[in-house]
C-alpha positions in Angstrom: 110.1 68.1 110.4 110.7 67.2 106.7 109.1 64.1 105.4 111.5 61.1 105.1 110.7 60.8 101.4 111.7 64.5 100.9 115.0 63.9 102.7 115.8 60.9 100.5 115.0 63.0 97.4 117.4 65.8 98.5 120.2 63.3 99.2 119.7 61.6 95.8 119.8 64.9 94.0 123.1 65.8 95.6 124.5 62.4 94.6 123.3 62.9 91.1 124.8 66.4 90.9 128.2 65.0 92.0 127.9 62.2 89.5 130.0 62.3 86.3 128.8 60.7 83.1 131.1 58.2 81.5 132.1 58.6 77.9 129.7 55.9 76.7 126.8 57.5 78.7 127.6 60.9 77.1 127.5 59.3 73.6 124.1 57.7 74.4 122.7 60.9 75.9 123.8 63.1 73.0 122.4 60.7 70.5 119.0 60.6 72.3 118.9 64.4 72.5 118.3 64.5 68.7 114.7 63.3 69.3 114.0 66.1 71.8 114.3 69.2 69.6 112.4 71.4 72.0 115.5 71.2 74.3 118.1 72.5 71.9 116.7 73.8 68.6 116.2 77.6 69.3 114.3 78.1 66.0 111.8 75.4 66.8 108.3 76.6 67.8 108.3 74.2 70.8 111.6 75.6 72.2 109.6 78.1 74.3 107.0 75.5 75.3 107.7 75.0 79.0 105.5 72.0 79.4 107.1 70.1 76.5 110.6 70.9 77.8 109.7 69.7 81.3 108.3 66.5 79.9 111.4 66.0 77.7 113.7 66.6 80.7 111.7 64.2 82.8 111.9 61.4 80.2 115.7 61.8 79.8 116.3 62.1 83.6 114.4 58.8 84.2 116.1 57.1 81.3 119.6 58.0 82.4 118.9 58.2 86.1 119.9 61.9 86.3 118.3 65.0 87.8 116.8 67.6 85.5 119.2 70.3 86.8 122.2 68.1 85.9 120.7 67.6 82.4 120.3 71.3 81.9 123.9 71.9 82.7 125.0 69.2 80.3 123.0 70.8 77.6 124.6 74.2 78.2 128.1 72.6 78.3 127.8 70.7 75.1 126.3 73.6 73.2 129.1 75.9 74.4 131.7 73.3 73.3 130.0 72.9 69.9 130.1 76.7 69.4 133.8 76.7 70.1 134.4 73.9 67.6 132.3 75.5 64.9 134.3 78.8 65.3 137.5 76.7 64.9 136.1 75.1 61.7 135.2 78.6 60.3 138.9 79.5 60.8 140.0 76.6 58.8 140.8 74.2 61.7 139.5 70.7 61.8 137.7 69.7 65.0 139.3 67.0 67.1 136.4 66.9 69.7 135.3 63.4 70.0 131.6 64.3 70.3 131.6 66.6 67.2 130.2 64.1 64.7 127.6 62.9 67.2 126.3 66.4 67.7 126.3 67.4 64.0 122.5 67.5 64.1 122.8 70.7 66.2 125.2 72.4 63.8 122.7 74.2 61.6 120.8 75.7 64.6 124.0 76.8 66.3 125.3 78.4 63.1 122.0 80.2 62.7 122.2 81.5 66.3 125.8 82.7 65.8 124.8 84.5 62.6 121.9 86.2 64.3 124.1 87.3 67.2 126.7 88.6 64.8 124.1 90.7 62.9 122.7 92.1 66.2 126.1 93.3 67.3 126.7 97.0 66.8 129.5 98.0 64.4 132.0 100.7 65.4 130.5 103.1 62.9 127.0 102.6 64.2 128.1 103.1 67.8 130.0 106.3 66.9 126.9 107.6 65.1 124.7 106.8 68.1 127.1 108.6 70.5 127.4 111.7 68.3 123.6 111.9 68.0 123.2 111.8 71.8 125.9 114.4 72.2 124.1 116.8 69.8 120.7 116.1 71.4 121.0 116.7 75.1 117.4 116.2 75.9 117.9 112.4 75.4 120.3 112.1 78.3 120.4 115.3 80.5 117.6 114.7 83.0 118.0 118.3 84.3 116.2 119.6 81.2 112.5 120.0 81.1 112.5 118.6 77.5 114.1 115.4 78.9 110.6 114.5 80.3 108.8 115.5 77.1 107.6 112.2 75.6 106.9 113.7 72.1 110.4 115.1 71.8 111.9 111.8 72.9 109.8 109.8 70.4 110.8 112.2 67.6 114.5 111.7 68.4 114.2 107.9 68.5 112.4 108.1 65.1 115.3 110.1 63.7 117.8 107.6 65.1 116.0 104.7 63.6 116.3 106.5 60.2 119.9 107.2 60.8 120.6 103.6 61.8 118.7 101.3 59.4 117.8 98.0 60.9 118.0 99.3 64.5 114.7 99.4 66.4 113.7 101.8 69.2 114.4 99.0 71.7 117.8 98.2 70.1 118.9 101.8 70.4 117.8 102.2 74.0 119.5 98.9 75.0 122.8 99.9 73.2 122.8 103.3 74.9 122.3 101.8 78.3 125.1 99.3 77.7 127.5 102.2 76.7 126.5 104.2 79.7 127.0 101.3 82.1 130.5 100.5 80.7 131.4 104.2 80.8 130.4 104.6 84.4 132.2 101.5 85.3 135.5 102.6 83.6 135.3 106.1 85.1 134.8 104.7 88.6 137.7 102.3 88.2 140.0 105.1 87.1 138.9 107.4 90.0 139.2 104.7 92.6 142.7 103.8 91.5 143.9 107.3 92.0 144.1 107.1 95.7 146.5 109.1 97.8 150.0 107.5 97.9 149.3 105.0 95.1 152.2 104.5 92.7 152.0 105.2 89.0 151.7 101.5 88.2 148.7 101.1 90.4 146.7 103.8 88.6 144.1 102.3 86.3 143.9 103.8 82.8 140.9 102.6 80.7 141.6 101.4 77.2 137.9 101.4 76.2 137.7 103.1 72.9 134.5 105.0 73.6 135.5 106.5 76.9 136.6 109.9 75.6 133.7 110.2 73.2 131.2 109.7 76.1 132.9 112.2 78.4 130.0 114.6 77.8 127.8 112.6 80.1 130.3 112.4 83.0 128.8 113.6 86.3 125.3 114.0 84.9 123.9 111.9 87.7 126.0 113.6 90.4 125.1 117.3 89.7 122.5 118.9 92.0 119.8 120.0 89.5 118.6 122.8 91.8 121.9 124.7 91.6 123.6 123.6 88.5 123.7 125.6 85.3 123.8 124.9 81.6 124.7 127.6 79.0 124.2 130.2 81.7 120.6 129.2 82.4 119.2 127.5 85.4 118.4 123.9 84.8 115.0 122.5 85.3 114.6 120.5 88.5 113.9 116.7 88.1 110.4 115.5 88.3 110.8 113.8 91.8 112.0 117.1 93.4 109.2 119.1 91.8 106.7 116.6 93.0 108.1 116.8 96.6 108.0 120.6 96.4 104.3 120.5 95.4 103.5 118.1 98.2 105.2 120.4 100.7 103.4 123.5 99.4 100.1 121.6 99.7 100.9 120.8 103.3 101.7 124.4 104.1 98.4 125.6 102.5 96.5 122.9 104.4 98.0 124.1 107.7 97.1 127.6 106.9 93.5 126.6 106.2 93.4 124.7 109.6 94.7 127.8 111.4 92.0 130.0 109.8 89.3 127.4 110.9 90.7 127.4 114.4 90.6 131.2 114.7 87.0 131.2 113.7 86.0 128.4 116.1 87.9 130.0 119.0 86.1 133.4 118.6 83.2 134.1 121.0 79.8 132.8 120.1 77.6 135.5 118.5 74.9 137.0 120.7 71.2 136.7 119.8 70.7 140.4 120.0 69.5 141.7 116.6 71.8 144.7 117.1 74.8 142.3 116.7 73.5 140.7 113.5 75.4 143.1 111.2 78.7 142.4 113.1 78.0 138.7 113.1 77.4 138.6 109.4 80.5 140.7 108.7 82.6 138.3 110.8 81.3 135.3 108.9 81.7 137.0 105.5 85.3 137.9 106.3 86.1 134.3 107.2 84.3 132.9 104.1 86.2 135.3 101.9 89.5 134.3 103.5 88.5 130.6 103.1 87.5 131.2 99.5 90.9 132.8 98.6 92.7 129.8 100.2 90.5 127.2 98.4 91.1 128.8 95.0 94.7 127.9 95.4 93.7 124.2 95.2 92.5 122.2 92.2 91.3 118.8 91.4 91.9 116.2 94.1 93.4 118.7 96.6 90.3 120.9 96.4 88.0 117.9 97.0 90.0 116.9 100.1 90.0 120.4 101.5 86.2 120.8 101.0 85.5 117.4 102.6 87.6 118.2 105.7 85.9 121.6 106.1 82.5 119.9 105.9 83.7 117.3 108.5 84.7 120.1 110.9 81.4 121.9 110.5 79.4 118.7 110.9 81.2 117.7 114.1 80.7 121.1 115.7 77.0 121.0 114.8 76.7 117.6 116.4 78.2 119.0 119.6 75.7 121.9 119.5 72.8 119.5 119.2 74.0 117.0 121.8 72.3 117.1 125.3 74.2 119.0 127.9 76.8 116.8 129.7 77.0 114.4 126.7 79.5 114.3 123.9 79.0 113.0 120.4 80.8 109.8 119.3 81.4 111.1 115.8 85.1 110.3 115.0 87.3 112.9 113.6 88.0 111.9 109.9 91.2 113.8 109.6 92.8 114.8 112.9 94.7 118.1 113.1 98.4 118.2 114.1 98.8 118.2 117.9 100.3 121.7 117.9 97.2 123.1 116.2 94.5 121.6 118.5 92.3 124.4 119.9 91.4 124.7 123.6 87.8 124.0 124.8 85.3 126.8 124.2 84.6 128.8 127.3 81.1 129.8 126.2 78.3 127.3 126.6 78.8 123.6 126.4 80.3 123.6 122.9 83.5 121.5 122.8 85.4 120.9 119.5 85.7 117.1 118.9 89.4 117.3 118.1 90.0 118.2 121.8 89.0 114.8 123.2 
């Protein structure tokens, strides 16, 4: 059950959120804000100092008996309103907003922010250059190509783009391309969804976005099956995830083959102690070892280490069964159990039982 003090705090917060500041209170609040530059001056070094901002909000919330969340919304509202009034002023209109003069101390910072935003916005010419470069360099967007995953090729292309678009960084270019791609996919989807059976001509959505036709070369790139699609008459490379899945499946098939070979060997009758059978016994072991060697050579790195460990585990467990007193079984756990359909039956010779059968 919540503490009584916590319940009162929640109720009070709701009350404060519903509260509306009077005009006089707003004038007082906006005047006091000038002394808390960390809350509104984006160019100030303290603007990103969370501790200072929390302390400033706490001071103002206590002074005006308001919650911090309410104050944050007030800050956002007044800055938005000030931006609107400054835009009017730039167009030659005189502001009639009653708080305009009170908030003039924010004017310089807001104008600086607007200028930075304007400079960061892409011009039509820059955007067209970016689209054309991507169109001519398919390895930047077509994930079906092997070169799409080549980091050096990608970095070289971004370097050329930065030279083509002075003032635009690697991150700026990636961000702008993602924005264009998102808008394109949204517009195409809206058009296709509006073309439902029986819909009238007026109900069909036709995009007016100016870059739609220019970006048509990427349409369907995410929908094509890389395993069967073609490009310029050549089979496309499969994406990395599919190739990784294929390698994992191949590894599992080889592993099962190795298990089967081991089972065949373990199921064969135990060699006799007659010296006359020594040659046959050695030949049988040699054949198995050769077969095992050819299989192991198909592995490398971590896969080879895993296979060697599991083979050693099987041999060790069988040896433990051999050395165990008759009627007793070892308690050595199987480190990597075989699939149930590959478990070998108990040996009919002697008291040797394979641990995987328990």
